[in-house]
Steps between C-alpha positions, in 0.01 A plus 500: 500500500205290402440401139186722458697806616780423254253434215306822562815715537651339192188555287463860618867579433476335156212726409660808660826467305299513174439872567874571483588307186526682165174498304669316213606210723397166353295236675801277570689792654200590719462142619874470570487820710194370681678175585821675607335761720291227664817305591638824643173557692543159663850581616390843628192364681703222662747757633227615744479277808181296465292206610559188291291201402492269798394185318761260368517215248188398313285726719694800371472365144122476535482849652703640211273333242192655664662844536630496142158405362327767703747769400474402132124548525533832682783652295470353153122481523498881505657531159293583197786462252727203431807725507412644842451139620846414364651795691326391821606138453859615436484700822366204696760263349785742562392542860496121543838428336729566801304273738436245225869473431563473874254212530648331196853537639390314817348221292780441249797619705677675212771741619420754225137526613605531862733784399216682316267444799762644736549809279128572452448474876819681603304787661217281636354673809779760522306819430359592841228745396215300658397140558262365237265285704245282321248781543736755340560259214125458448460879486788528249349217294159667492638845412717360218210285374273805491768687298522210254123480463465877448790512255360216288130579516 
């Protein structure tokens, strides 16, 4: 999946999980759950067969910088409270962790990182419900972004 889709799904899932935590949950617990559920959202989203980024090398790096900046503006820019912003950022970070570790493992060639990358992408493309074209990913990104903006308005 593209980075914006992962960011939006991660932020939406981070906000959604807050509804199911006990009211007395502390801020650190809420942020930890947001981060964890966002990592899980990445694994789940990647299980659906999907179109991938087609750029490589520094072109992909530049694309990811632009996409990350835009999604920060769209998702975190919606927040009226610092804590809601922290939840959204945790969701975005959690959603980026699996691919970030994968990119890092290719750069530094550490076996432990390669093992983690293999495990987080074990089900990559294996859930044949539908094919998430770029258009489908844009629709998912928009819907999740609307949810985040409504939830934090």
